[in-house]
N, C-alpha and C positions, 0 to 999 in steps of 0.2 A: 646769381644770387645777390641780394641787396648787400649782405654783410661783406661779401668778397669785393664788391665795388667800393664799399666804404673804407675798407682796410687794405691799403696797398703795401704788402709786405716787402716789396722790392724797392720801395722809395727810401733813399738815404741809407746810411750805414751806421746809424746811431744805435748803440747797444742798449742804452737806457730805455729808449722809446720802444724798440722791438720787444725787449723782455717784458716791459710793462703792458704792452698790447696783448702779448701772449698770455700773461698771468690773468689779466682782467677778463679776457674772453673765456678762457678755460674755467676760471673760478665761477663764472656765471652760466656755464653749461653750453657755451657756443664752441663751434669747431675751431681748433687752432693747432697747426701741425708743428712739431718740434724741429723739423728740418729747416725752419726759418733761421736757426742759429748756425747753420753750416757756413754762412757767409763770413762768420767770425773765426773760422778755422784756417789753419795753414794747409799746405799740400799733403802733409802727413796725417791730416784728420784731427789735429790737436788744436785747442784754442790758442789764438795768437797771444804770445807773451806781451805784446804791446798793449793788450787790454788792461794790464796791471796799472797802467798810467791813467785809467779811467775809473776811479774808485766808485762813483755813483752808478756807472754802467755795470760794474762788477756786482754791486749790491742788488741792482735790479735783476740781473741774471741769476744771482743766488736765490732771491725770492721766487723767481719763476721756476727754478729747478725743483722745488718742492711739490710741484703739480705734475711731476713726471709719472709715467706708467712703466710697467715692467719691460715693455719692448723699446722704450725710448732711451737708447744708449747715450744720445746727445745730452740728455738732461742729467744722467748719472755723472758723465764727464764734467758737465757744467757745475754740478754741486761740489765735486772734489776740487776742481780748478778754482772756483770762486772762494770757497771756504779757506783753502790754503793761502790764497793771496790776501783775503780780507784780514786774516789773523796776523799777517806780517807786514801789512801796509803801514808806512810811517804815519803816525798820528797827525802830524802837521798838515797832511794832505786833506784832512777833513775839517769842516767847520764843527763847532761844538754840537750843533743839532744833528749833523750828519754822523758824527762820531757816535752819538747816542743811538741813532738808528741802527748802526752796525752792531753795537753791543747787544741791542735788543734782538736783532735778527739772528745773530749767532746763538743766542739763548733759545728763542722761540721765533721761527719765521712767521710771517704774516698769515700764511695759509693754515697754520695750526692754531691760531689765536681765536679766542672766544669773541664773537662779533661785537657785542656791546662794549667789552673792554677795549677792543681795537678801535671802536668809534671814539671813545674817550682819549685813547692814546694818540690817535691821528689828529684830533683837535689840538692836543698838546703840542704835537710836532708842528702843525701848521702855524700855531701861535708864535713859534720861534723863527719862522721864515721872514727874511728881510723884505720880500715882495708880497707879503700877505695882504689881503683885502679886509680891512677892519669890519666892514658891514657884513661880509660873508662869514667871518669868524664869529661875530656876535650872534648871527642867525643860527650857526651850528651849535653854539653853546645854549641858546634859548631852546632849540629843538631837543637837545639832549636832556635838559632839565625838565622840559614839558613831558617827555616820554618817561623820565624817572618818576614824576608825580603819578603817572598812570600805574607804574609798577608798585608804588607805595600803596595805592588804593586797592590794587589786586591782592597785595599781601595782607592788608587789613581784612579783606573778605575771606581769605584762606585761613587766617588765624582764628577768625570768628567761627568758621565751619569746624576747624580742628577742636576748638574748645567745646563746642556743642556736641561733637562726636564723643568726647569724653574718654578716649582710650587711655590717656595718660593717668587719669584718676581711677579708672576701673581696672586697669592693668598696671601694676606697679613697675613692671619691667619695660614698659613701652617707651621708646625714644621720643622725646619732645623736640622735634627738629623740623618744623614746617618751613623755617627760613632756608635751611640747606636744601630741602626738597624744591623750594621755589627757585633757588639758584640754578638747579638743573633745567627746569622748564624755561627759565629766562635765557639759558644758553641754547636750548633746542629751538625755541620760537622767539628770536630777537625782534621780529617785526611788530610794531605797535598794534596792528590790527588783529593779531593773534591772541588777544586778551583771554577769551574763553578757553582757548587751547591751554594756555599757561595755568589757568585756575583749575581746570578739570584734571589735567595730567598731574599737577602737584598733589591733588587729593589721592590719586592712585599710588604715587611714589611714597607718600607718608604712610599709607596702609601697608605698602610693601616692606618698609623698614620694620614695622611691628611683626609681620609674618616672618621676616628674616630672623628676628630675635627669638621668636618661638622655636624655629627649627635649629638655630645655632646654639642657644644657651638654656632655654626654658622648658621645652617640650620633651616628654619621654617618648622613646621610639614607638611603642605601641599606640600612643595617642596621636603621634605624627602620621602613622599609617591611616588611622581613622579620619584624621583631618583631611588628608589627601583624597580619600575615598568620598568624603562628603563634598568636596569641591568638584570631583568628577561628576557627581549626580546633579549638582547645581540646583538644589531644591531645599527649601527651608526645613522640611521634615528630615532631611539628611543629617542635620546637626544635632539631633536628639541624643545620640550616644556620646557626644563630645563633652570634655570637661567645660566648666562654666566659662573660663577665660577664652577658650577656643570658640565657644558659641558667640561671645561678644565680638570677637574679631571676624568670625564668619558673617555675622549680620552686617557689620560695617562694610566689608568687602562686597557682599551681595547687593546691598542697597546702593552703594556708591556706583558700582558697575552698571546696575540697571538704570540709575538716574542718568548716567552719561549716555547710555544707549537710547533712553527715551528722548533726551535732548537732541541727539543726532537724528532720531526718527522724525521729530517735529520739524527740524530745520531742513532736512534733506530727503526724508522719506525712505531711508535705508534702515533695515532691521539688522543690527550689528551684534546683538547679544551672542550668537554662536561664535563670532570671531573673537570678541573680547573674552568670552568664557574659555575658549581654547588656549589663549595666552596664559590665563591663570592656571589652568590644568597643567600645562607644560611647565610652568614655574614651580608649582607644588611638587610635581614628580621629580624635577631636577633638585629641589631642596631635599626631598626625601632620599634621593640617591646620595647626596653629600652626607646626610645624617647616617646612612648605612655605612658609607666609607669610614666615617669617624668611629662608629660603633664597632666596626670590624678591624680597625687600625689598618685600613687599606690605603695605599698611596697610588693614585691613578697615574697613567702616563700623561705627558703634557697635553697631547692631543685630546685624550679622553677628558681631562680636566677642563680644557678650553671649550670644548663642545658643550659640556654641561654648564660651564661658568658663564657663557654668553647668556644662557637662559636665567640663571640665578642672579646675574647682574642686573636684570630687568630690561635689557635692550629690546627683546622681541615684544614684551608687553608694552613698553613705552612707545615704540615706533608703530605698532599696529594701532594703538589708541591714537597716536598723532596723525596717522594716515586718515582715519575717519573723522577726527575732530577738525582737521584743516579742511577736509571736504573737497580738495582740488584734484581733478583727474580721477575721481572714483568711478570706475566702470566695471562691468563684468570681467573684462580682461585684466584690469589692474587688481581687482579684488582676488582673482584667481592666482595672481602672482604673490599673494601673501601666504600661500600654503603650497608647498613648504616655504619656510621663510627665505627670502632672497639673500644672495651673497652680500648685497649692499648692507643688510642688517647685520649679517654675521661678521663682516670685516670691522664694522663700527663697534660691535659688541665685544669682539676680542680685544680691541684697543682699550675699551672701557675696563674690561676685566683685568687686563695686565696693569693698567694704571692704578686700579683699585688695589691690586696686590702690592705694587711698589709703594703705595701710600699707607697701607694698613697691615702689611704682612707681619711686621715685628709685633705690633699690638695683638693681633689675632693669634700669633704663635704663642705669646705669653698666656693667652686665655686657653690654649690647647685646642684651637680650631683645626679643621681639616687642612692638610698641606696646601700651600698656595702654589701658584705657577712657578715661583722662584725655587721652592723646594723640589717641585716636580722636575724642573729643568736641571737643577743641580744633580739630582739622583739619576736622571736619564743620561746626562752627558758626563757623569763622573767628576763633577766640579765640587771642590771642598770649600772654596772661598765664596761667601755670600755676596761680596761686592762684585765678584766676577759674574755670579749668577744674575745679579741686578743689571749689569752691563749687557749681558746677553738678552735679557728681557727687553731692555730699551731698544736694542737692535731689532728685535722681533717686532716691536711697535713700529719702527721705521719701515720695515718690510710690509707690514699690514697697511700703512698709509699709501704705499705704492699700489697695493691691490685695490684699496678704496678709491684712489684716483682713477683707476681703470673704469670704475662705474660712471665717472663723469663723461668719458669719451665713448663708452660702449653703446651701440644702438639699443634703445630700450623704450618701452611704453610707460615706464615708471614716471610719474609726475615729478617735475623739478623740485616742487615743494617738499616731498618726502626724501628726495636725494639730499637736499640741503639740510633737512632735519637730521638725517643720519650722520652727515659730516659734522654738524653742530654738536651732536651728542658726543662724538669722539673728541672734539675740541674741548668741550666742557669737562670731560673726564680728567684731562691734564690740569685744568684750573683747580678742580676740587681736590685732586690727590697728589699733585706734585710737591706740596709742602711736606708731606709725610716722607717723600723720597729724597728731597733736597731741602735742607733746613735754610738754605740761602734764598729760596724762592719766597714769593709773597704768600702770606697765609690766606685761608679762605675768608677769614674775618676782614682782611684788608680788601679783598675783592668785593665782598658784600657791601662794604662802606662805599667803595668807588662806584658800584653799579646802582645801588638802591638808595643810599642815605645821603651821600655827600654830593651836592650840586656843584657844577662848574661855576666858578666866580667869573663875572663879566669883566673883571679887571685883568691885569697881566697874569699869565700863568707861568709857573716855574717848572722847568724840565727836570724830572726825576731821573737822574742817570749817574752812573759811575764816572 
């Protein structure tokens, strides 16, 4: 195999290079076996203590360990070993820029970072390197700024569409958040060429937020049952029994979904209305289940909550739309893999749901919403302290990332584009919701400024680090 000839894992004993090769190959869907790290262990199967004298090698191994799967004990050991040593390594061993990388990695390793934010962060890091190439650095900055202009134009188009749709004016309770919706799609589709994907998926997410508000706070249960039945029928005549505000939302969803399906039909020749319709039917039925839980004061088990919550969080809807909008690797075989929804989507969706709860549970609890995963977990495990419940939820997120990593190495006909989109959705969830869980983290507004509005200066950059 060409890749095996290009990468000689046995050449040299450099930990930094070995871990970097492993991380980059696996991150991009290429085979990379974790036993390459065995050469850095002693006769007892533990990592050599002498590695503590190689801080950059430790950092590289730490970053690589976050791509481990359930079976890869080596990477579990590597994570524990490197984290322990990085936390206690003497600060003078690092240059200022390396020290900053360690702080950032211990907070959020590269594998979990949102792609465009990491691009900006890496340009920042490279600008601090003593051996940087000024021409290459300027080219990277110009490229980032050029892509940012594309994003600004997309956002203008989305805001124009949103205002013409008029849901905020017609429905007084509708959330006016097209910018936040666009942040999600910018996270899922970071590639510049996926412009149409970002624009069209943002539309569906914006409408999803309105539907979420109807089920959560505005709609009466009998009307919600009618609303769900109308979506099952997917016909304009089905909306006749609905209250006026539901008719307006029904029309917006029906027309937007059919417009997306028509666009895909023209571009690729696929008739996708049945697939998109199914995701919305599943979404409405899951919303209705939550409404009934709330009405009956029912607290579900954690598993019951998560299975339903992946759907209400919008993961299945978003990723099925993404699959067809990107149009890569769409065959009869891969389309069949969309039903039932693949584990790839489920793992990413559970991560999103849990981050959503960490970020918004306090606010939603004050509103009297249905119990979140935190409350379900506390009730199921007999935990009385909310902080401990949150800690357990974060550990569950880490476990789900290990499951999600398994999808990178498992034999599959799934196109790499939708695998990447699923990972990116999970990454974006942390960016959107972490500030609600940890007030020390950057706010969503800060991230929006860095991604969409604030260009990188071609002058010297200053490293933002503790």
